[in-house]
C-alpha positions, 0 to 999 in steps of 0.5 A: 393844896394849891400852891402860892404863886406870885409875879413881880410885874415888869411891863414893856408891852407897847411902843409909844410914838410921838413927835418930839421928846418928853423928858419924863420918867415912867413907871412900868406898872403901879408904883409901890403903895399901900391901901390901893383897892382892887376890884373885878370888872365883870363885864370886861374880865379885868382887874381894876386898881385905883389910888393908894399911896406911899405917904410915909415915904414920899408924902403922896397919895395917888389917883391913877387907875390900872387894869389887868386882864383876867383871861389866864394867869399868863396874862396877868399884866398891869396896864395904865387905864386912860380915864377921861374927866376930872379924877378924884384927889389922890387917896388911899383906904377908900372903898370901891365896889362894882356896880354891875348894873351900870358897869362902874366902880363906886368909890367912897372916902379914904385918906387924902392926907395924913389923918385927913379923911373925906366922905366924897363919892365918885364913879369910875365908869368902865365902858371899855375904851370910854372910861370916865370919872364922874363926881357924884353929888348925892342928896341926904346926910352923908356918912362922916369922913372916914377911911378903911371902911368896907362896902358892897354893891347890892344888886336887888336894892341897887345900892352901895352899902357901907359899914364902919371905918376910921374917922379923923383922929381914930374915931372908929365907927360901927354904923351902916349906910346906904347910897341909893343909886336909883335916886342918888340919896344917902341914908343911914340904916338903923340895924337892930340887934347887938352890933359889932364893936366899932372898927376899921380895916376889916374884911367884908363881902356880899353873900348873895345866896343869903342876901347878907353882908359878912364882916370879919376882923378889923381893929378899933380902940387898940383892940384887934378882932377875929369875929364874924358878923352878918347883916341881913339886907332884906329891906325893912328887916335888916338885922345884925347876927354874930356868926359862931364858927368852928375850927381854930380861927385866925389870929385877930387882925386888921389891914389884911387881904380879903377875897370872896369866891361866890362859886365855892362860897368861901372867904379867903384872907391873907396877912395883915397886922395884929397885936403881935406884929405882921402876919404871913398866913392864909386862911379860908372860911367855908360859909356852907358850914362856918368852918375855918381852915388854915392853908399852907401853900408851898413856894415863896410867900409874899412875906409879912405885910399889911395895909394891902387889898386883894380880889378874887379872880373867879375866872381862874380860881385865884386870890390876887394881892397887890402892894402893901407895906412892911412898916411906914416907909417900906412899900411894895409894888409886887403882885402875887396870886394863889390858886385856891380853886380849880376852874376850867375855861375854854381858853385854859392853858395848862398851869404849872404849880411853880413860881413864874414870871408873866409874859410867857404866853405859849399860844395866841388868844382871841377874846370877845368881851360881852358886846354892849349896844353898838360896840364890841370889845376885842382883845388878842394876845400873841406869844411873839412879834409877827404880822397880825390881821383881825377881821369881822366876817358875817355868817356867809363868809363875807368880810364886813370890816378889816379891823386891824392889820399891822406888825404887832410887837405887843403881847396884848392888844385891845380893839373896839369894833363900832358896828360899821362895815368898810364903808362906814355903814352901820351893820344890822344886829346878828351873828358875826365872826371875828378872825385873828389871822397870824403868820402860821395860824388863824383863830375864829370866834363867833359872837352876837352883835346887838344894835 
């Protein structure tokens, strides 16, 4: 059994230099909040957090964005994400789905004030160091205003698929909508078969192996559910099917963490709210045989909480959760992770099955993200302040570009090579080497740059 691990994030990683003094309090990580969706940015191997709020305590919904590297659990730090453009109004309970083709988050709906649901659509473009907001203005009739719906990105259809949610004044839905991203058009999908009852605050994910969207739990009209449903998403043959599971199922619930591992084809849930109150349990649904199993992690659990989101870090086999509330006015900003699957990577550091505060990095790490055309994102991590040089070298050993040379105090430093040499001339496509040179050692990694 993997053990429950958690971290309270304390960020003091960068030294900011400016002229003059700005008398302003800053938070070292996301403030306490609930209903803030977490989404994995696959292209840049990081976790993205957007929005959420502490409305019952501060009267605020947020529109900030944060990022967490998913290199190793020891690199689980939150960093503010600098995004250009006009952001959406602050909100919580919105749907966020990762558009793999365009490397962006599609964000829909949510609460912008107490009981004020919206139905606008936004894109958070996630090209590294060029992140930007874009308001989407689809044609067609959009879904009704709603919060706590569930949505996925469908790669074959190149669509954002939306199910259910809570409209204004507890007007629950069980409809299915598609935002076609090729022509940016909304349409309602008429799905034959017996439908799930109206609901919101449920879990859902895309089962790519079977081309279907899986729905679990949620609540509607004062009823809590623990049923499992599937929508066949074959174009023109969409249909609902209730999936009947074996084993003792979880307590009916809503507002829980849900995370799906495509590698193991397992669906994990944690916590939430039921007719009996707060929940603090962990369950796994194995999609290969539709069997439920309760997990019993050791260590100090997060404690009962609700209205929080999670994500699955498939690089490290961890379910990650953030924030939530215990009741209106009692909010959290803690981040926990539970190692439920063993995953080995070339940069793996030996993991210890115990509670541990992040920031204890035993070895330096150099990561070359998947280069996009004309740009190559690079990140390095060092365990202690020291003199650092980063160079781009060609296969003959000649230095192409001195990318970084400084005394670094930061644990994690992001860089971006724009494909030019020391003279500012563009280099040709081909194989290159990035070298991280430290005081007592150096690390080299080979990569392919495409012009």
